[in-house]
N, C-alpha and C positions, 0 to 999 in steps of 0.2 A: 567299877571293874570293866575291862574291855576284852571282848572276845574276838579272835581272829581265826577265820576258817578259809582254807584253800580248797580248790576243786579244779578238775580238768586234767589231772594226770592220767597216764595210761601207757600202753605199749604201742610203739610206732616204729616203722622201718626207717633206716637211715635215709636221709633226704626228705623225710616227711615233715609235717607240721603239727603242732599242738598249741592250744591256747589255755593258759592257766588263769584262773580267777581267784581273787581274794577279797573277802568282805570283812569289815570291822563293824562291831555293834557294841552297845552298852553305854557306859558313861562317857560319851564323846561330845565335846563341844566343837572341836575342829581337829583335823589330822594334819600334822606337819609332813615330814618326809615319810615316804613309803619305800620299801625295798624288797627285792627278791634275793634270797641266798639259796645255795644248794650244797648238799653234802653227799659225796659219793662214798660207797662202802670202803671203810678203812682210811678215809681221808678226812681232813679238817673241813669244816664248813667254810665256804667261800662266797664272797659277794658276787652276785650276778649283775645287779644294776640298782640304781636308785632313781626316784622321781620326786621332785619337790611339789609343794602345794600348788605352785604356779605352772607345773608341767615340765620343768627342766629335767633332763635325764642324763645319766652317766652310766656307762656300761663297762664291764670287764673286757679286756682285750679279746679274750677267747670267744666272746659272743657278739662283738660289734659287727654290725652289718647283717646279722642273722636274727637277733632277738630285738623286740620292740616292747617297751613298757608304755602303758597309758593308764589314766585314772579317771574316775567319775566322782568328783568331790560331793556331789549331791547324794550319791548312793554309798559313799564311803567304800568304794571299790577300787582295786588296782588290778591290772591285767598284764600278762606276759605272753606276747605272741612269739612263738618259737618256730622259726623256719629253717630249712636246710639242716635238720637235726643230724647229729653225729653220735656214734656209740659212746664217745667220751662225754656226752651231755647226760648220760644216765646218772641219776641221782635222786635223792629226795629234795624237793624244792620247798623252801620255807618262805612264808611272807612275814615281813616285819613292818610294824607301823609305829610311828612316834606320836603320842598324844600327851600334850602338856609336859614335854621333856622326858617322858618315860617311854621305853620301848616295849612292845608286846609282840610275842611270837605266835604264829599258828603251829599246828601239829605237823604240817607238811603233807605233800602229795608226791607219790612216786612217779617218776618219769623214766621209762625204760626204752632205749633206742637199740633196735636189733640191727646187726650188720648183714 
């Protein structure tokens, strides 16, 4: 079994920054892709960005240039640095990790951006 836990959410003013962290533990030999998703109230969950085991990243157009993903393979961690936050970034942010072709979700962390 694999456990995924996010942290780092909170309340921030527009234009501010937050850094989310996500750690995976359990029966892990190696982690393939890792990703961040978000879900705003009343909306569908959407992909924020992905990062491969080699560090290649892809981002949603809405966050390009503002958000940066990184990972520490030795610690099974992935990070999401969020800068220039906007009220429309308010959502629950979820971490997703792929282990042996199976995906695992965390429970999410709330990010609220005030105008």
